[in-house]
N, CA, C and O atoms as a CHARMM CRD file, in Angstrom:
* protein
*
  356
    1    1 MET  N     -1.81600  -6.64700   6.79200 PROA 1      0.00000
    2    1 MET  CA    -0.89300  -5.57600   5.12800 PROA 1      0.00000
    3    1 MET  C     -2.26700  -4.67400   4.55700 PROA 1      0.00000
    4    1 MET  O     -2.82200  -5.53300   3.87200 PROA 1      0.00000
    5    2 PHE  N     -3.04900  -3.53600   4.46500 PROA 2      0.00000
    6    2 PHE  CA    -3.93600  -3.12000   3.80200 PROA 2      0.00000
    7    2 PHE  C     -2.91400  -2.42100   2.77800 PROA 2      0.00000
    8    2 PHE  O     -1.86300  -1.78800   2.88100 PROA 2      0.00000
    9    3 GLY  N     -3.91400  -2.93800   1.53600 PROA 3      0.00000
   10    3 GLY  CA    -3.83600  -1.81000   0.22200 PROA 3      0.00000
   11    3 GLY  C     -4.71900  -2.62500  -1.11600 PROA 3      0.00000
   12    3 GLY  O     -5.54700  -3.50300  -0.87700 PROA 3      0.00000
   13    4 ILE  N     -4.47900  -2.29900  -2.12200 PROA 4      0.00000
   14    4 ILE  CA    -5.60400  -2.25300  -3.23900 PROA 4      0.00000
   15    4 ILE  C     -4.90100  -3.70600  -4.01100 PROA 4      0.00000
   16    4 ILE  O     -3.70900  -4.01300  -3.98300 PROA 4      0.00000
   17    5 PRO  N     -5.90600  -4.39000  -4.61900 PROA 5      0.00000
   18    5 PRO  CA    -4.69200  -5.11900  -5.31900 PROA 5      0.00000
   19    5 PRO  C     -4.77600  -4.78600  -6.82700 PROA 5      0.00000
   20    5 PRO  O     -5.90300  -4.95000  -7.29400 PROA 5      0.00000
   21    6 GLY  N     -4.00200  -4.43200  -7.53400 PROA 6      0.00000
   22    6 GLY  CA    -3.39500  -4.59900  -8.75100 PROA 6      0.00000
   23    6 GLY  C     -2.47900  -5.15600  -9.75300 PROA 6      0.00000
   24    6 GLY  O     -1.46800  -5.73700  -9.36000 PROA 6      0.00000
   25    7 ARG  N     -2.76100  -5.02400 -11.18800 PROA 7      0.00000
   26    7 ARG  CA    -2.47900  -6.27200 -12.10300 PROA 7      0.00000
   27    7 ARG  C     -1.04700  -5.12000 -12.54100 PROA 7      0.00000
   28    7 ARG  O     -1.04300  -3.88900 -12.54400 PROA 7      0.00000
   29    8 ILE  N     -0.28400  -5.78200 -12.77200 PROA 8      0.00000
   30    8 ILE  CA     1.32400  -5.43400 -13.83500 PROA 8      0.00000
   31    8 ILE  C      0.46200  -5.14200 -15.21200 PROA 8      0.00000
   32    8 ILE  O     -0.49300  -5.72400 -15.72600 PROA 8      0.00000
   33    9 VAL  N      0.95800  -4.39100 -15.44600 PROA 9      0.00000
   34    9 VAL  CA     0.62900  -4.09500 -17.17200 PROA 9      0.00000
   35    9 VAL  C      1.94000  -4.15300 -17.39100 PROA 9      0.00000
   36    9 VAL  O      2.23000  -4.97800 -18.25800 PROA 9      0.00000
   37   10 GLU  N      3.37400  -3.24200 -16.64800 PROA 10     0.00000
   38   10 GLU  CA     4.51300  -3.57300 -17.68000 PROA 10     0.00000
   39   10 GLU  C      5.74900  -3.02600 -16.89700 PROA 10     0.00000
   40   10 GLU  O      5.78400  -1.90400 -16.39100 PROA 10     0.00000
   41   11 ILE  N      6.48200  -3.69000 -16.86400 PROA 11     0.00000
   42   11 ILE  CA     7.89500  -3.18100 -16.08600 PROA 11     0.00000
   43   11 ILE  C      8.02400  -2.35900 -17.01700 PROA 11     0.00000
   44   11 ILE  O      8.07900  -2.64800 -18.21200 PROA 11     0.00000
   45   12 THR  N      8.11100  -0.70000 -16.28900 PROA 12     0.00000
   46   12 THR  CA     8.96000   0.37700 -17.41500 PROA 12     0.00000
   47   12 THR  C     10.22400   0.96700 -17.12100 PROA 12     0.00000
   48   12 THR  O     10.59500   1.86600 -17.87500 PROA 12     0.00000
   49   13 ASP  N     11.10900   0.56600 -15.97100 PROA 13     0.00000
   50   13 ASP  CA    11.92000   0.96100 -15.78300 PROA 13     0.00000
   51   13 ASP  C     13.03200  -0.45100 -14.64400 PROA 13     0.00000
   52   13 ASP  O     13.33900  -0.46600 -13.45200 PROA 13     0.00000
   53   14 PHE  N     13.28400  -1.33000 -15.69400 PROA 14     0.00000
   54   14 PHE  CA    13.96100  -2.21600 -14.79800 PROA 14     0.00000
   55   14 PHE  C     14.86100  -1.58100 -13.97900 PROA 14     0.00000
   56   14 PHE  O     14.72800  -2.08600 -12.86500 PROA 14     0.00000
   57   15 ASP  N     16.27700  -0.16200 -13.94600 PROA 15     0.00000
   58   15 ASP  CA    17.19500  -0.09000 -13.43100 PROA 15     0.00000
   59   15 ASP  C     16.67000   0.46100 -11.94000 PROA 15     0.00000
   60   15 ASP  O     17.39000   0.45600 -10.94200 PROA 15     0.00000
   61   16 ASN  N     15.48200   0.87100 -11.96200 PROA 16     0.00000
   62   16 ASN  CA    15.23500   1.55500 -10.76200 PROA 16     0.00000
   63   16 ASN  C     13.51500   1.29800 -10.21600 PROA 16     0.00000
   64   16 ASN  O     12.73600   1.96700  -9.53700 PROA 16     0.00000
   65   17 TYR  N     13.42800  -0.21600 -11.01300 PROA 17     0.00000
   66   17 TYR  CA    11.88400  -1.26100  -9.92900 PROA 17     0.00000
   67   17 TYR  C     10.48900  -0.42700 -10.64400 PROA 17     0.00000
   68   17 TYR  O      9.65400  -0.14200  -9.78500 PROA 17     0.00000
   69   18 LEU  N     10.21300  -0.11100 -11.68700 PROA 18     0.00000
   70   18 LEU  CA     9.44100   1.18800 -11.95000 PROA 18     0.00000
   71   18 LEU  C      8.09400   0.02100 -12.45500 PROA 18     0.00000
   72   18 LEU  O      8.36900  -0.91700 -13.20300 PROA 18     0.00000
   73   19 ALA  N      7.20200   0.15600 -12.13300 PROA 19     0.00000
   74   19 ALA  CA     6.04100  -0.48600 -13.24900 PROA 19     0.00000
   75   19 ALA  C      4.98300  -0.04400 -13.41600 PROA 19     0.00000
   76   19 ALA  O      4.74100   0.73700 -12.49600 PROA 19     0.00000
   77   20 LYS  N      4.16300  -0.11200 -14.12400 PROA 20     0.00000
   78   20 LYS  CA     2.49600   0.63700 -14.31300 PROA 20     0.00000
   79   20 LYS  C      1.73800  -0.34200 -13.63200 PROA 20     0.00000
   80   20 LYS  O      2.17400  -1.44400 -13.96500 PROA 20     0.00000
   81   21 VAL  N      0.93900  -0.43200 -12.94800 PROA 21     0.00000
   82   21 VAL  CA    -0.05600  -0.96500 -12.73400 PROA 21     0.00000
   83   21 VAL  C     -1.32600  -0.82100 -12.59700 PROA 21     0.00000
   84   21 VAL  O     -1.53600   0.23000 -11.99300 PROA 21     0.00000
   85   22 ASP  N     -2.71600  -1.60900 -12.98200 PROA 22     0.00000
   86   22 ASP  CA    -3.50000  -1.37100 -13.44900 PROA 22     0.00000
   87   22 ASP  C     -4.81500  -1.94600 -12.31600 PROA 22     0.00000
   88   22 ASP  O     -5.35600  -3.05100 -12.34900 PROA 22     0.00000
   89   23 VAL  N     -5.13100  -0.66400 -11.22800 PROA 23     0.00000
   90   23 VAL  CA    -6.16900  -1.13400 -10.19200 PROA 23     0.00000
   91   23 VAL  C     -7.44300  -0.30000 -10.51000 PROA 23     0.00000
   92   23 VAL  O     -7.73400   0.84500 -10.16500 PROA 23     0.00000
   93   24 ASN  N     -8.15100  -1.24800 -11.30500 PROA 24     0.00000
   94   24 ASN  CA    -9.63000  -0.91900 -11.71400 PROA 24     0.00000
   95   24 ASN  C     -9.63800  -0.18900 -12.34200 PROA 24     0.00000
   96   24 ASN  O    -10.18500   0.88400 -12.08800 PROA 24     0.00000
   97   25 GLY  N     -8.92700  -0.49300 -13.63400 PROA 25     0.00000
   98   25 GLY  CA    -9.10600   0.64100 -14.19800 PROA 25     0.00000
   99   25 GLY  C     -8.04800   1.87500 -14.39800 PROA 25     0.00000
  100   25 GLY  O     -7.35400   2.05400 -15.39800 PROA 25     0.00000
  101   26 VAL  N     -8.07900   2.56500 -13.39500 PROA 26     0.00000
  102   26 VAL  CA    -6.62300   3.25000 -13.24600 PROA 26     0.00000
  103   26 VAL  C     -5.29700   2.69700 -12.73900 PROA 26     0.00000
  104   26 VAL  O     -4.86700   1.98300 -11.83400 PROA 26     0.00000
  105   27 GLN  N     -4.66400   3.73500 -14.29900 PROA 27     0.00000
  106   27 GLN  CA    -3.34800   2.91400 -14.45000 PROA 27     0.00000
  107   27 GLN  C     -1.89300   4.11300 -13.68200 PROA 27     0.00000
  108   27 GLN  O     -1.69000   5.24400 -14.12500 PROA 27     0.00000
  109   28 ARG  N     -1.29300   3.64500 -12.81600 PROA 28     0.00000
  110   28 ARG  CA    -0.06900   4.29300 -12.36500 PROA 28     0.00000
  111   28 ARG  C      1.31900   3.57400 -12.35600 PROA 28     0.00000
  112   28 ARG  O      1.41500   2.40200 -12.72100 PROA 28     0.00000
  113   29 THR  N      2.54800   4.41300 -11.86700 PROA 29     0.00000
  114   29 THR  CA     3.28200   4.19200 -12.40000 PROA 29     0.00000
  115   29 THR  C      3.13100   3.77100 -10.16300 PROA 29     0.00000
  116   29 THR  O      2.44900   4.27600  -9.27100 PROA 29     0.00000
  117   30 ILE  N      4.34500   2.46300 -10.19500 PROA 30     0.00000
  118   30 ILE  CA     4.30400   2.10300  -8.91400 PROA 30     0.00000
  119   30 ILE  C      6.11000   1.55100  -8.72800 PROA 30     0.00000
  120   30 ILE  O      6.90700   1.35200  -9.64400 PROA 30     0.00000
  121   31 SER  N      6.24900   1.47100  -7.84800 PROA 31     0.00000
  122   31 SER  CA     7.45400   0.52100  -6.80400 PROA 31     0.00000
  123   31 SER  C      7.71600  -0.26600  -6.78700 PROA 31     0.00000
  124   31 SER  O      7.35400  -0.78600  -5.73200 PROA 31     0.00000
  125   32 VAL  N      8.65800  -1.41500  -7.85800 PROA 32     0.00000
  126   32 VAL  CA     8.81600  -2.42000  -7.35000 PROA 32     0.00000
  127   32 VAL  C      9.58100  -2.83600  -6.24900 PROA 32     0.00000
  128   32 VAL  O      9.24200  -3.87100  -5.67400 PROA 32     0.00000
  129   33 ARG  N     10.25900  -2.39400  -5.97700 PROA 33     0.00000
  130   33 ARG  CA    12.06100  -2.34200  -5.68600 PROA 33     0.00000
  131   33 ARG  C     11.92200  -3.39800  -4.06000 PROA 33     0.00000
  132   33 ARG  O     12.94400  -3.84200  -3.53600 PROA 33     0.00000
  133   34 LEU  N     10.79500  -3.60500  -3.58100 PROA 34     0.00000
  134   34 LEU  CA    10.40700  -4.26900  -2.00500 PROA 34     0.00000
  135   34 LEU  C     10.30800  -5.56900  -3.19500 PROA 34     0.00000
  136   34 LEU  O     10.22800  -6.64000  -2.59300 PROA 34     0.00000
  137   35 LEU  N     10.29900  -5.67500  -4.04800 PROA 35     0.00000
  138   35 LEU  CA    10.14900  -7.29000  -4.56400 PROA 35     0.00000
  139   35 LEU  C     10.99800  -7.48000  -5.32900 PROA 35     0.00000
  140   35 LEU  O     10.82500  -8.34400  -6.18900 PROA 35     0.00000
  141   36 GLU  N     12.27700  -6.69500  -5.27300 PROA 36     0.00000
  142   36 GLU  CA    13.49400  -7.39200  -5.96300 PROA 36     0.00000
  143   36 GLU  C     13.88900  -8.52300  -6.46500 PROA 36     0.00000
  144   36 GLU  O     14.53300  -8.90300  -7.44400 PROA 36     0.00000
  145   37 ASN  N     12.98400  -9.28400  -4.94500 PROA 37     0.00000
  146   37 ASN  CA    13.84200 -10.79500  -4.89500 PROA 37     0.00000
  147   37 ASN  C     12.65900 -11.54500  -5.41600 PROA 37     0.00000
  148   37 ASN  O     12.93300 -12.73700  -5.55100 PROA 37     0.00000
  149   38 ASP  N     11.62400 -11.28800  -5.70100 PROA 38     0.00000
  150   38 ASP  CA    10.67600 -11.99100  -6.72300 PROA 38     0.00000
  151   38 ASP  C      9.78300 -10.78000  -7.27400 PROA 38     0.00000
  152   38 ASP  O      8.65800 -10.56400  -6.82200 PROA 38     0.00000
  153   39 MET  N     10.29700 -10.10200  -8.16100 PROA 39     0.00000
  154   39 MET  CA    10.10100  -9.49600  -9.44600 PROA 39     0.00000
  155   39 MET  C      8.77000  -9.77900 -10.67900 PROA 39     0.00000
  156   39 MET  O      8.91600 -10.16900 -11.83700 PROA 39     0.00000
  157   40 PRO  N      7.54300  -9.44500  -9.99100 PROA 40     0.00000
  158   40 PRO  CA     6.07600  -9.29100 -10.65700 PROA 40     0.00000
  159   40 PRO  C      7.19000  -9.00200 -12.11800 PROA 40     0.00000
  160   40 PRO  O      8.23700  -8.38700 -12.32000 PROA 40     0.00000
  161   41 GLN  N      6.26800  -9.82400 -12.89500 PROA 41     0.00000
  162   41 GLN  CA     5.89400  -9.81400 -14.67100 PROA 41     0.00000
  163   41 GLN  C      4.51600  -8.71700 -14.60700 PROA 41     0.00000
  164   41 GLN  O      4.00000  -7.98700 -13.76100 PROA 41     0.00000
  165   42 PRO  N      4.29600  -9.06000 -15.92600 PROA 42     0.00000
  166   42 PRO  CA     3.53800  -8.55900 -16.58600 PROA 42     0.00000
  167   42 PRO  C      1.82800  -9.59600 -16.47300 PROA 42     0.00000
  168   42 PRO  O      1.49000 -10.68900 -16.92800 PROA 42     0.00000
  169   43 GLU  N      1.09800  -8.50600 -15.60200 PROA 43     0.00000
  170   43 GLU  CA    -0.38200  -9.52000 -15.36400 PROA 43     0.00000
  171   43 GLU  C      0.34100 -10.23800 -14.44400 PROA 43     0.00000
  172   43 GLU  O      0.18200 -11.45900 -14.44900 PROA 43     0.00000
  173   44 ASP  N      0.90300  -9.87400 -13.85900 PROA 44     0.00000
  174   44 ASP  CA     0.91300 -10.69800 -12.14500 PROA 44     0.00000
  175   44 ASP  C     -0.09800  -9.76300 -11.25000 PROA 44     0.00000
  176   44 ASP  O     -0.67800  -8.73700 -11.60600 PROA 44     0.00000
  177   45 TRP  N     -0.12700 -10.31800 -10.19200 PROA 45     0.00000
  178   45 TRP  CA    -1.54200  -9.57700  -9.26000 PROA 45     0.00000
  179   45 TRP  C     -0.40400  -8.84700  -7.78000 PROA 45     0.00000
  180   45 TRP  O      0.46600  -9.49000  -7.19400 PROA 45     0.00000
  181   46 VAL  N     -0.66100  -7.87400  -7.60000 PROA 46     0.00000
  182   46 VAL  CA     0.92200  -7.39200  -6.09800 PROA 46     0.00000
  183   46 VAL  C     -0.89300  -6.36800  -5.15000 PROA 46     0.00000
  184   46 VAL  O     -2.03500  -6.09400  -5.52000 PROA 46     0.00000
  185   47 LEU  N     -0.29300  -6.23600  -4.23300 PROA 47     0.00000
  186   47 LEU  CA    -1.44200  -5.53600  -2.96800 PROA 47     0.00000
  187   47 LEU  C     -0.35000  -3.69500  -3.08900 PROA 47     0.00000
  188   47 LEU  O      0.72000  -3.40200  -2.55600 PROA 47     0.00000
  189   48 VAL  N     -1.00200  -3.10100  -3.74700 PROA 48     0.00000
  190   48 VAL  CA    -0.24100  -1.66300  -4.13300 PROA 48     0.00000
  191   48 VAL  C     -0.63200  -1.16500  -2.60600 PROA 48     0.00000
  192   48 VAL  O     -1.68300  -1.51600  -2.07200 PROA 48     0.00000
  193   49 HSD  N      0.49900  -0.16200  -1.85900 PROA 49     0.00000
  194   49 HSD  CA    -0.07900   0.25200  -0.65700 PROA 49     0.00000
  195   49 HSD  C      1.04700   1.81700  -0.83100 PROA 49     0.00000
  196   49 HSD  O      2.27100   1.75300  -0.71400 PROA 49     0.00000
  197   50 VAL  N      0.41900   2.87600  -1.06800 PROA 50     0.00000
  198   50 VAL  CA     1.35800   4.50600  -0.93700 PROA 50     0.00000
  199   50 VAL  C      2.67200   3.80400  -2.14800 PROA 50     0.00000
  200   50 VAL  O      3.84300   3.53200  -1.88200 PROA 50     0.00000
  201   51 GLY  N      2.06700   3.68900  -3.26200 PROA 51     0.00000
  202   51 GLY  CA     3.04500   3.96400  -4.13800 PROA 51     0.00000
  203   51 GLY  C      4.02100   2.47200  -4.51500 PROA 51     0.00000
  204   51 GLY  O      4.67900   2.28100  -5.53800 PROA 51     0.00000
  205   52 PHE  N      3.90900   1.84400  -3.71500 PROA 52     0.00000
  206   52 PHE  CA     4.56700   0.38100  -3.28100 PROA 52     0.00000
  207   52 PHE  C      3.83000  -0.72400  -3.55800 PROA 52     0.00000
  208   52 PHE  O      2.71300  -0.70200  -3.04100 PROA 52     0.00000
  209   53 ALA  N      4.07400  -1.62700  -4.16700 PROA 53     0.00000
  210   53 ALA  CA     4.47200  -2.98300  -4.45200 PROA 53     0.00000
  211   53 ALA  C      4.51200  -3.94800  -3.06200 PROA 53     0.00000
  212   53 ALA  O      5.41100  -4.77800  -2.92600 PROA 53     0.00000
  213   54 MET  N      3.75800  -3.81800  -2.33300 PROA 54     0.00000
  214   54 MET  CA     4.29600  -4.80100  -1.27700 PROA 54     0.00000
  215   54 MET  C      4.26500  -5.70400  -1.39600 PROA 54     0.00000
  216   54 MET  O      5.41500  -6.12600  -1.28100 PROA 54     0.00000
  217   55 ALA  N      3.09500  -7.05400  -1.73900 PROA 55     0.00000
  218   55 ALA  CA     3.57500  -8.15300  -2.09700 PROA 55     0.00000
  219   55 ALA  C      2.85400  -9.27200  -3.13400 PROA 55     0.00000
  220   55 ALA  O      1.72700  -9.55600  -2.72800 PROA 55     0.00000
  221   56 LYS  N      3.16500  -9.85500  -4.16000 PROA 56     0.00000
  222   56 LYS  CA     2.85400 -10.60500  -5.07600 PROA 56     0.00000
  223   56 LYS  C      1.67400 -11.38400  -4.20100 PROA 56     0.00000
  224   56 LYS  O      1.82500 -11.78600  -3.04700 PROA 56     0.00000
  225   57 ILE  N      0.17300 -11.54100  -5.19200 PROA 57     0.00000
  226   57 ILE  CA    -1.16100 -12.11800  -4.94200 PROA 57     0.00000
  227   57 ILE  C     -0.78300 -12.93000  -5.21500 PROA 57     0.00000
  228   57 ILE  O      0.44100 -13.06300  -5.21100 PROA 57     0.00000
  229   58 ASP  N     -1.85600 -14.21300  -5.71800 PROA 58     0.00000
  230   58 ASP  CA    -2.60800 -14.75300  -6.78300 PROA 58     0.00000
  231   58 ASP  C     -3.78300 -14.15200  -6.97900 PROA 58     0.00000
  232   58 ASP  O     -4.25900 -13.26400  -6.27100 PROA 58     0.00000
  233   59 GLU  N     -4.41800 -14.79000  -8.26600 PROA 59     0.00000
  234   59 GLU  CA    -5.73200 -13.65300  -9.19500 PROA 59     0.00000
  235   59 GLU  C     -6.35100 -14.25000  -8.13800 PROA 59     0.00000
  236   59 GLU  O     -6.10500 -13.58600  -7.13100 PROA 59     0.00000
  237   60 THR  N     -7.23600 -15.46400  -7.82200 PROA 60     0.00000
  238   60 THR  CA    -7.88400 -15.12600  -6.92300 PROA 60     0.00000
  239   60 THR  C     -7.87600 -14.93600  -5.36800 PROA 60     0.00000
  240   60 THR  O     -8.89300 -15.14900  -4.70900 PROA 60     0.00000
  241   61 GLU  N     -7.14300 -14.68200  -5.01500 PROA 61     0.00000
  242   61 GLU  CA    -6.60300 -13.51200  -3.59200 PROA 61     0.00000
  243   61 GLU  C     -6.62400 -12.26700  -4.01200 PROA 61     0.00000
  244   61 GLU  O     -6.58000 -11.43900  -3.10200 PROA 61     0.00000
  245   62 ALA  N     -6.69800 -11.68300  -5.53300 PROA 62     0.00000
  246   62 ALA  CA    -6.65800 -10.61700  -5.28600 PROA 62     0.00000
  247   62 ALA  C     -8.24000 -10.12100  -5.82500 PROA 62     0.00000
  248   62 ALA  O     -8.75300  -9.01700  -5.64600 PROA 62     0.00000
  249   63 LEU  N     -8.72000 -11.09300  -6.40900 PROA 63     0.00000
  250   63 LEU  CA   -11.15600 -11.04900  -6.82700 PROA 63     0.00000
  251   63 LEU  C    -11.38300 -10.68800  -5.47200 PROA 63     0.00000
  252   63 LEU  O    -11.93700  -9.61600  -5.22800 PROA 63     0.00000
  253   64 LEU  N    -11.03800 -11.42200  -4.59600 PROA 64     0.00000
  254   64 LEU  CA   -11.26900 -11.58400  -3.78100 PROA 64     0.00000
  255   64 LEU  C    -11.48500 -11.00600  -2.41600 PROA 64     0.00000
  256   64 LEU  O    -12.06500 -11.46000  -1.43000 PROA 64     0.00000
  257   65 THR  N    -10.82400  -9.82000  -2.64700 PROA 65     0.00000
  258   65 THR  CA   -10.01500  -8.64200  -1.88200 PROA 65     0.00000
  259   65 THR  C    -10.41300  -7.57600  -2.78100 PROA 65     0.00000
  260   65 THR  O     -9.87700  -6.55300  -2.35400 PROA 65     0.00000
  261   66 LEU  N    -11.01200  -7.34900  -3.69300 PROA 66     0.00000
  262   66 LEU  CA   -11.57900  -6.29400  -4.16400 PROA 66     0.00000
  263   66 LEU  C    -12.93000  -6.36900  -3.83100 PROA 66     0.00000
  264   66 LEU  O    -13.62200  -5.50200  -3.29900 PROA 66     0.00000
  265   67 ALA  N    -13.24100  -7.49400  -4.19800 PROA 67     0.00000
  266   67 ALA  CA   -14.50600  -7.55500  -3.99700 PROA 67     0.00000
  267   67 ALA  C    -15.03000  -7.57000  -2.50500 PROA 67     0.00000
  268   67 ALA  O    -16.22300  -7.77200  -2.27600 PROA 67     0.00000
  269   68 ALA  N    -14.16400  -7.36500  -1.55600 PROA 68     0.00000
  270   68 ALA  CA   -13.92800  -7.20000  -0.34900 PROA 68     0.00000
  271   68 ALA  C    -13.62300  -5.85200  -0.12100 PROA 68     0.00000
  272   68 ALA  O    -14.51900  -5.28800   0.50800 PROA 68     0.00000
  273   69 VAL  N    -12.77800  -5.21700  -0.38100 PROA 69     0.00000
  274   69 VAL  CA   -12.82700  -3.70700  -0.32100 PROA 69     0.00000
  275   69 VAL  C    -13.75100  -2.52700  -1.23900 PROA 69     0.00000
  276   69 VAL  O    -13.80300  -1.30200  -1.13400 PROA 69     0.00000
  277   70 LYS  N    -14.43700  -3.48300  -2.17200 PROA 70     0.00000
  278   70 LYS  CA   -15.44700  -2.45800  -2.48100 PROA 70     0.00000
  279   70 LYS  C    -16.96300  -2.38800  -1.97500 PROA 70     0.00000
  280   70 LYS  O    -17.84400  -1.80100  -2.60300 PROA 70     0.00000
  281   71 LYS  N    -17.16100  -3.06000  -0.76300 PROA 71     0.00000
  282   71 LYS  CA   -18.44600  -3.34000   0.30100 PROA 71     0.00000
  283   71 LYS  C    -17.80700  -2.38900   0.97400 PROA 71     0.00000
  284   71 LYS  O    -18.60300  -1.88100   1.76400 PROA 71     0.00000
  285   72 LEU  N    -16.70100  -1.87800   1.04600 PROA 72     0.00000
  286   72 LEU  CA   -16.12300  -0.84100   1.66200 PROA 72     0.00000
  287   72 LEU  C    -17.26100   0.66400   1.49100 PROA 72     0.00000
  288   72 LEU  O    -17.83400   1.48000   2.21200 PROA 72     0.00000
  289   73 GLY  N    -17.13700   0.42300   0.44000 PROA 73     0.00000
  290   73 GLY  CA   -18.05500   2.06800  -0.15800 PROA 73     0.00000
  291   73 GLY  C    -17.16700   3.38000  -0.03500 PROA 73     0.00000
  292   73 GLY  O    -16.11000   3.50100  -0.65400 PROA 73     0.00000
  293   74 ASP  N    -17.67800   4.35100   0.81200 PROA 74     0.00000
  294   74 ASP  CA   -16.57000   5.31300   0.89300 PROA 74     0.00000
  295   74 ASP  C    -15.57500   5.65200   0.65400 PROA 74     0.00000
  296   74 ASP  O    -15.10900   6.42100  -0.18600 PROA 74     0.00000
  297   75 ALA  N    -14.84000   4.53300   2.11300 PROA 75     0.00000
  298   75 ALA  CA   -13.37200   4.20700   2.47900 PROA 75     0.00000
  299   75 ALA  C    -12.56700   3.54000   0.74200 PROA 75     0.00000
  300   75 ALA  O    -11.41100   3.60600   0.32400 PROA 75     0.00000
  301   76 TYR  N    -13.53800   3.08500   0.28100 PROA 76     0.00000
  302   76 TYR  CA   -13.05800   2.69700  -1.01500 PROA 76     0.00000
  303   76 TYR  C    -12.59400   3.39800  -1.82800 PROA 76     0.00000
  304   76 TYR  O    -11.40400   3.49800  -2.12500 PROA 76     0.00000
  305   77 ALA  N    -13.86800   4.18800  -2.45500 PROA 77     0.00000
  306   77 ALA  CA   -13.89100   5.36900  -3.17700 PROA 77     0.00000
  307   77 ALA  C    -12.72200   6.21200  -2.51700 PROA 77     0.00000
  308   77 ALA  O    -12.42000   7.27700  -3.05400 PROA 77     0.00000
  309   78 ALA  N    -12.17200   5.87000  -1.58900 PROA 78     0.00000
  310   78 ALA  CA   -11.37100   7.49600  -1.23800 PROA 78     0.00000
  311   78 ALA  C    -10.06100   7.18000  -1.22400 PROA 78     0.00000
  312   78 ALA  O     -9.16900   7.98700  -1.48500 PROA 78     0.00000
  313   79 GLU  N     -9.81800   5.53600  -0.80200 PROA 79     0.00000
  314   79 GLU  CA    -8.83700   4.68000  -1.73700 PROA 79     0.00000
  315   79 GLU  C     -8.29900   5.02500  -3.04000 PROA 79     0.00000
  316   79 GLU  O     -7.14800   5.40300  -3.25600 PROA 79     0.00000
  317   80 LEU  N     -9.44900   4.82500  -4.09900 PROA 80     0.00000
  318   80 LEU  CA    -9.00500   4.29700  -5.22200 PROA 80     0.00000
  319   80 LEU  C     -8.50500   6.03200  -6.34700 PROA 80     0.00000
  320   80 LEU  O     -7.89800   5.99600  -7.41800 PROA 80     0.00000
  321   81 GLU  N     -9.02100   7.35100  -5.61600 PROA 81     0.00000
  322   81 GLU  CA    -9.28900   8.58400  -5.64200 PROA 81     0.00000
  323   81 GLU  C     -7.76000   9.13700  -5.35300 PROA 81     0.00000
  324   81 GLU  O     -7.06400   9.79500  -6.12700 PROA 81     0.00000
  325   82 ALA  N     -7.36000   8.58200  -3.72200 PROA 82     0.00000
  326   82 ALA  CA    -5.40000   8.54600  -3.78700 PROA 82     0.00000
  327   82 ALA  C     -4.92100   7.70800  -4.53200 PROA 82     0.00000
  328   82 ALA  O     -3.75600   7.90100  -4.18400 PROA 82     0.00000
  329   83 PHE  N     -4.86400   7.14000  -5.07400 PROA 83     0.00000
  330   83 PHE  CA    -4.12300   6.08800  -5.91000 PROA 83     0.00000
  331   83 PHE  C     -4.36300   6.84300  -7.45100 PROA 83     0.00000
  332   83 PHE  O     -3.43400   6.79300  -8.25700 PROA 83     0.00000
  333   84 ASP  N     -5.47800   7.45000  -7.77300 PROA 84     0.00000
  334   84 ASP  CA    -5.58000   7.99700  -9.05700 PROA 84     0.00000
  335   84 ASP  C     -5.01600   9.40200  -8.82100 PROA 84     0.00000
  336   84 ASP  O     -4.82100  10.00800  -9.87400 PROA 84     0.00000
  337   85 SER  N     -4.78800   9.89200  -8.00500 PROA 85     0.00000
  338   85 SER  CA    -4.16800  10.96800  -8.16000 PROA 85     0.00000
  339   85 SER  C     -2.56900  11.13500  -7.31800 PROA 85     0.00000
  340   85 SER  O     -2.22400  12.12200  -6.66800 PROA 85     0.00000
  341   86 SER  N     -1.63000   9.68800  -7.58400 PROA 86     0.00000
  342   86 SER  CA    -0.64700   9.68600  -7.23200 PROA 86     0.00000
  343   86 SER  C     -0.23800   9.27900  -7.73100 PROA 86     0.00000
  344   86 SER  O     -1.08100   8.75500  -8.45900 PROA 86     0.00000
  345   87 ALA  N      1.11200   8.86800  -8.17500 PROA 87     0.00000
  346   87 ALA  CA     2.21400   8.12600  -8.99900 PROA 87     0.00000
  347   87 ALA  C      3.52800   9.02100  -8.59500 PROA 87     0.00000
  348   87 ALA  O      3.84200  10.15900  -8.24400 PROA 87     0.00000
  349   88 ILE  N      4.15300   7.56900  -8.92000 PROA 88     0.00000
  350   88 ILE  CA     5.88700   7.79000  -9.09800 PROA 88     0.00000
  351   88 ILE  C      6.16200   8.38700 -10.05100 PROA 88     0.00000
  352   88 ILE  O      5.25700   8.51300 -10.87700 PROA 88     0.00000
  353   89 VAL  N      6.93400   8.74400 -10.22800 PROA 89     0.00000
  354   89 VAL  CA     7.54200   9.62700 -11.07900 PROA 89     0.00000
  355   89 VAL  C      8.87900   9.80800 -11.58500 PROA 89     0.00000
  356   89 VAL  O      9.12500  10.72700 -12.36500 PROA 89     0.00000
């Protein structure tokens, strides 16, 4: 599974399973519906792909993944740009 690690800032809409996540300083609203049986809480790390939290991950895995993804250079920049320009509203 590919995605970018992000830290949950807050659950913004419990009824619709929406949360604000921070990915490398960029904050966006994402869906956490796929994790409704193990809802993330503020400060939890999740793997974000196309506006959805796909899995909860621990901080060690998140930081290792971020370091590895940053080594991708342009691909990482493109993924961050796509994340920055997309949001679930």
